[in-house]
N, C-alpha and C positions, 0 to 999 in steps of 0.2 A: 553741202553748206549747212544744212540743218544740224547734222551731228556735230560739226565743228562749233557752231553757235551754242548748242546745248552744253558741250564740254566746257566752253569758255564760261558760260553762266555757272556751271557746277564749280569750276575752279574759283570763280569770284565769290560764290557762296561759301566755299570752304575757307577762303582767305578771310572773309568777313566773320565767319563763325570762330575761326582761330583768334582773330583780333578781339572779338567780344569776349571770348573765353579768357584771354590774357588780361583784359580789363577787369573781369570778375575776380580773377585770381589776385590781381593787384589790390582791388578794393577789399577783398577778404583779408589779405595779409595786413594792409594798413589799418583796417578796422579792428582786427584782432589785436594788433600791437597797441593801438590807442586805447581801446577798451581795457585790455589787460593792465597796461601801465596805470590808467586812471583808477582802476579798482585796487591795485596793489598799493599805490600811493595813498589812496583814501583810507585803506585799512591801517596803514602805519599811524595815521592820526586817530583812527577809531579804536586802536588796540588798547588805549588807556581810558576807555569809557565804561560806565556801569553796564551798558548793554553787552559789551564784550566780556566783562566779568561774569555776567549771567551765562553767556554762551559757553565759556570755558568751564564753568562750574557744572553745567548740564552735561557737557562732554565727559568731564571727570566722573560724574555720577553714573552715566551710562557705562563707562569703562569699568568702574567699580562693580556695577551690577553684573556684568559679564564675568569679571574675575571672581566674584563671589560664588559663582557656579563651580569654578575650578578649585578655589581655596577659600581664603578669607580676605575681604577687601573693605576698606573704609576710606571715605573722603574727609580730608582735614581732621585726622585723628586728634583726640584730646591729649595724646601722649607728648605732642610737640608744644612746649611752652606752657606758661602759666596763664590763667584766664581770670579776669574780673568782669563778670557779665554786665554789671551796671556801668562801669567805666567804658567798656568797649562798645556797648550799645549806644550810650550817649555820644561817644566819639564818632561812631558811624553816622549818626543823625547830624551832628554838627558839621563834619567834613562834607557830607553829601549836600548840605545847604550852603557850603562855602565859608563856614566859620573856622577860625583857627583852633579853638578849644571849646570843650563843653563846660558850661558853668556848673558849679556844685548843685544847684537846684535841679538841673537836667539829669545829672548823675543820680541824685537821690530819687528822682521820679521814674528812672528806667526800671524795667522788669528785672527780677533777681534770679530767675530760673536759668538752667544750663543753656549755653549758647548752641544754636543749631550749626550744622556744618556750613551753611550759607553765610551765617553771621561771622563765623570764624574766618572764612575766606574773605568776606567783605572788609573786615577790619584790616587784615594783612594787606589786601590790595590797595586800600586807601592809604594805609600807613607807608607802604613802599613808594607810592607816588609822591608823597610829601617829603620823602627822604632827600637830603642834599646830594646823595650819591645813588641815583636810580639803578636798580638791578633787575634782571629778568625775574618775573614772578608769575605764579599761576597756582591753581588749586592743587593741593598735595594729595596723592593717592598712595595708601599703604597696602601692599599685597603680601599675604603670607601663603606660600604654596605648601610648605610643610612646617607644622608648629614645632617649637623647641623651647629651650630656656630663654633665648633672646627674644623670641616673639611673645612668650608669656610675660616677660618683664615689660615689654612695650605695652601690651594690653592692660596689664595691671596699673602701670603708670597713668595710662589714659583714664581708667576707671577712677583712680584716686584723684586725679586733677579735676575730673568732672564732679565728683562728690564734694571736693573742697570748694568748688566754685558755685555749688548749688545752695544759695542762701535761703531758698524756700524751706529747706529742712532746718529744724532747730539744731543747736550745737550738740546736744546729747545724742540725737539720732544720727548726725553725721559721724560723731566719734564712734558710735556703736558699729556703724557700717564700715568705717575706715579701718578699725583695729585689725580685723582678720586679713584685709587686703594688704595693709602695710607690713604685717608679720610675714605673709607669704612673699612679698616683694623683697624684704630683707634676706629671707632664706635663699631666694633665687640669686640675688646679687652675691651672697656669700659663696654659692656654688660656682658662679661665674669667676669670682676671684680665685677660688681653689683651682679651677681649670686652667687659669692663666699661669699660676705659680708652679703647679706640679708639672714635672717633665713627662711623666707617664700617667696619663689620665685614664681612669677606669670609666669615666663618663665623657661623652661627647655631645656637643650641642648639635641637634638635628635640624635646626632652623634653616629653612630656605625662604627668604623674604626679599622684597624689593620695594623701595619707596621712590617715587618720582614726582616731579612737578610738571604739570601740563601748561607749559608756556605758550604764548600766542602762536609761535612758529609751529607748534605741534597740533594746533587746532584744525588744520586742513583748510583754513579760510583761503590761503593763497592758491591751493590746488583748485578749490571750488571757483575762485575768481578766474583762473585760466580756462577752466571748462566753460564757465558762463560766457567769457569773452569769445571762445571758439564757437559756441552755439549762436550767440547773438549776431556775430559778424558774418556767419555763413549765409549766402543768398538763398533764402527760402521764405515760405509763408510764416507769419508770426504765430499762427496756430501751431505749426510744427516746432517752432522754436520754444513755445511755451510747454509743449509736451516734453521736449528735451530737458528743459530746466526742472519741471515738476518731477520727472522720473530720475534724471541724472544726479541732481544735487543730494537727495537723500541717500543715493547709492554711494556717493563720495563720502558722505558723513559716516555711513555704516562701515565702509572699508577702513576709514581712519580709526574707528572704534576697534575693529578687528586688528589693525596694525598695532595699536597701543596695547591690546590684550596680549598679542604674541610677544611683543617686546618686553612686557612685564614678566611673562613666564620665562623668557630667555634670561632676563636680568636676575630673576630669583634662582634659576638653575646654574647660572654662570658664577662659579666661585673662584675664577681666576683672578690674579692680581690686576687691578684696574678694570676688571670686567671687559676683557678684550673682545669676547664673542658678542656681548651686548652692543658694544661700541661699533663693531663692524656691521652688525645687522641694522643698527639704527642709522648710521651715517652713510652706508653704501647700499646694502641689499634692499631695504625697504624704500629708499629714495628711487631706485631704478624701477622696482615693482609698481610703485604708485604712479610714476610717469607713464609706464607702459599701460597700466590699467586705465588711466584717464584717456589716453589716445584710443584704446580699444573701445571704451564706452562711446566716445565721440564718433568713431567710425561706424559702430553699430547703429547709432542714431541716424547718421547720414544714409546708411544703406537701407534700413527698414522703416524709418519714419519719413525722411526727406524724399528718398527715391521710391519708397513704398514697395520695396521688394518683399517677397514672401519665401519662407523656407520651404 
């Protein structure tokens, strides 16, 4: 009788444990879905804020720093577009304060020195938001894996634009510094035209370069949000959740910088029409790798932090 009674108690305990386990699983899934959706929706509204502008800029700057080890990289190069430092600085201040336009007095009082990369990106971000037709925008990164005529032309154009916009230098000094750069640029463009016209060229452009824009979707915020939701919703102590967030979030950020670096190198090496290999790596390969990586980091956190297992 005792054995039967004990077996019945064990079965009831097993049933109760299974019931509680199912409840924990349901609570985890519901919590994960609610937290993840809340974070993702919130980011959709936060994507057009100055805080996110700064985050994307720092991510672009870190990516450019890594790429600069491999080749040459620059964030928001001067080669793209003309710049008027006083007008742009005054506009940034006015737009940030909610004004429509900067008044002439504010433009005249703005500094005249060359714009920083952050200022160039800030102006473009704020200008894009005010456009009647919003479009994806992000800090631009220019990467040169192997220099050539095209890359030299781009670098010279940037230097010329920067000098022309530097009103701290007097006119004679600017002209003196611009003259050799403009001469070299004309020669390079003449060589480019000759290469396009001639059927059999004795000279080939060796440039391997790639420029990309770091849009919000490439900032890995969504991936971090999913990881954060999975950690917070998992039933464990808050101390262990905090360890998961402190360790896991920087890892996600670092992996995204590595992803952007690899994609930039692939983009520079891919000379196919339409950059087929880059598109495939960007849209398929790295999407899968990133998802697998997030799951792997989360599982490691569960095994070694939550459960406290040792290797």
